[in-house]
N, C-alpha and C positions, 0 to 999 in steps of 0.2 A: 415723420418727426423732423423738425428743423429748428435752427437757432440763428438764422442768418441776420437777425437784428441786433447782435451783440457786437460792440455797443452802438446802437443806432446805425447799423450798417457801416462798419469801419471803412470798407472799400468805397462806398458811395460818399462817405463823409470825407474822403481824401486822406485817411490816416495810414493806409498802406502797411498794415501790420503793426502799427505803433503799440498796440496793446497785446500783441500775440504772446509775449512772455508772461502775461497775467491770466491767460486762458487755461483752464483746467479741462482736460479731455478724459482723464482716467475715470472709469465708471465708479470704482470704489471710492475715490477721493470726492467725486461729485456727491455721491450718496452720503458720505461722511459730513460734508458741510450742510447739506440740506437737512440731514437728521439733527444736526445741532440746532437748526432753526426750529424744528419741531419740538425738541426737548426744552429749549429755552423760551419757547413761545414767542419767537421773534416775528415781528410784523413786517410784511413786505407790501409794497404798493404794486398794483397791477393795472395795465391798460391794454386795450385791444388794438389791432392793426388800424392805423389811420386816426387814432384818437390820442389826444393829449390829456384827457381826464383820467386821473388815476384814483384808485380806491385802495385803502388798506385792507389786507386780508391776513388770515392765519394759514400757515401750512399745516395740514392736519396729520398727514402720514406720508412716508416715503418708502417705496418698494424698489426693487432692482430696476424695473422698467417703467414704473408708474408713480404718480404722486396725486394726492388729494388736497383740495383747498376748499375754503368756505364758499358758500353761495352768496353773491351780493344781494342786498335787500331790495334793490330796485329791479323790477321786472324788465325794464328797458335796458339796463346795464347787462342783466343776465342774457337777454337776447343778443346783444352786441357781442358779448364774450363767446356765446355758442356759435355765432355766425363767423367769428374771426378765425383765420387759419392758424394764428398764433396768439398767445398772450405774452406780454412782456413784463417781467418781474424785476423789481429793484428794491434792495434793502441793505441792511448792515448787520454785521455780527461782531459784537465787541468793537474793535477798532478797524474792522475791515468792511469795505464796500463790496456788494455782490450784485451781479446782474446776470440774467439768463432769459431765454425765450423758449417756449415749447407750445405744442398744440397739435391738433385742435382739442378743445375741451368738450367733455360729454357729461350730461347729468348722471349722477350715480348716488349711491347711499354710502355713508360712512358712520358706522356705529349707530345705525337706525336713524340717521339724520341726513337730510339732503346735502349733497356735496358736488363738487366738480372734479372729474377725473381727467388727468392729462398724461401724455407720455413724458417720461423724465427727459430733461434736457441733455443734449449730446455734449454740451460744454457749458461752462459758466465762467464769467469774468470775476476774479477774486483779487482784490487789491487791499493791502494793508495801508492805513493812512500815511505811514512813514514812507511809502513808495510813491506818494503823490508828489512829484517834483514841483518845486516852486515855478510858477509861471508869471510873466509880466503882462498884466492887462493893458489894452490900449490906453495911452496917456489920457488921463482925465475922465476915464469911464467908471472908476471904482473908488469909493471913499468910505470912510468909517465915521459914524456919528456916535458920540458918547458924551458923558458928563463927568467933570472932575469937581471935587469938593469945593475948591477955591474959585475957579474961573467959570464954572457952569458948563453950558453946552459947547461942544467942540466938534469941528470937522477936520479930518486928516486924510490926505491922499494915500491910497494903498499902492505901493510901488510893486510889490509882488505878493503872491498868495499861493498856498499849497495845502495839502491835507493836514499838515501839522501846525500851520500858523501863517503869519503874514508879516510884512514890513510896512510901516507907515512913515510918511514924511510930514513934518510939521515944524513950525517955528519953535525953537527951544524955549525962548522967554515966555511965549504964550501958552506953552504946553508943559506944565510942571510934572513930568514923569520921572520916576526913578526905577532902576533895575530892581526887580522883585515885587513891584506894584502889580496888583490885579485890578484891571479895569473891567467892571461888570456892565452887562447889558449894552454892549456895543452893537449898533445896528448897521448892517451892510445890505445894500440893495443890489442883488446880483442881476444884471441885465438878462431879461427873458426868462429868469428863473423865479425871482421873488426875493423878499426880504428874509434875512436871517438875523438872529440875535445871538451873540457869542460873548464869552468872557475871555479876556486876554491877559496872559502873564507876560510882563515886560522882561525879556531875557537879556537884551543888550541895547545900548544907545551909543551911536557914533555921530560925529559932526559930518555934514555934507556941504561944505562951503561952495563947492563947484555948482551946486544946485540953487544957491541963493544965500544971501546974508542971513546968518543965524539959523540956517536950516539943519535939522537933525533927522536921523533915521532911527526908528525904534523897531527892533526885531521882537516879535510877539509870538507866543505859543498859545494855541487854543486850549481852553480848560473845560473838560467835561462836556464835549459836544454831544447833543442829543442825536438819536438815530435820524430824525427828520432833517436836522441841520446837516448831518453828514451826507445824506442823500442829495440835498440841494447843492452842497459844496462840490460833491463828486460830479454832478451834472454840469455845473459851471466850468470846472476844470477841463472836462472833456470837450465842452463847447469851445473853450479857448484853444485847445489842441486842434480842433477842426478848423477854426478860423485861421490859426497861424499856418497850418499846412496848406490851406487854400491860398493864402497870400504868397507863400513861397513858390507854389506852382505858377501863380500868376506872374511873379517876378521873373521866373525862368523863361 
C-alpha cells in the first residue's frame, strides 16, 4: 500500500513538504473523513497511474484497512484501474478539498454487486478552503469574464486567487460595481485545468492609481462553489505552488 502521489508527488513537484501540515496520518481520523464521504454520498474523481482521464465514483464502504468503490462502466477503464499500482482520488467534503492515493485495486463484491476493493490510504491530504492562501498568477494569465446589467460583457484581470475568493483589477468608470453586489456566472479559464463558472460577492473596492489611471481593485468572495469547481480550483492553486517553487529554485 502506498500514497506517494499526494499531492501529485510533492517532492517531484518541488514543494518540499509545502503541504505537510495538511496531511492526515492517523488511521482513525482518515477513516472518519472517508466514512463521511460514504454517509453523505460524496462523489470523488479517480484516475490511474499515468492517466489524466478522471471518472466520478462513489465510495461504498470503509473498513479499518480496506475500502470499496464503484466499478467503472467502461471495461477499458476497469482494466486500466486493475493494472495500475495505485488509484488517485480527488474530491471535496463540505468546504474541504481531499486527496489520497491507494492500491492496487481488486475485483470484489459489495452487497451482492460488483465493486473494487482497495487498501485504505496511509494518509490523506485534507484542506479547508479557508486554508488556501491567496496566490498571484503570472501577470496576464488569468482573467474573469462576466456581464453587468448596464455595460454588458466585461473582462477583468485577476490579481490574486485563493480557495475563498479572488481580487480583480478593472477601470472604475467602466466597471460599475458596488460592495455587496453579487456578480453571477463569472467565467474563468484556468490554464491546463479548464473553465469554471463562479458567483462572486463584492467584499471591498479600493483605488489602485499606481497601476493605472482610474484603476480599482475589487476583493471578491466565492459564493456556493460546487464540488466540481472546488476540485478544479484546488488543482490550479497547487499548480501555481509548483510553478512558483520551481521558479524560486531556478533563481537560486
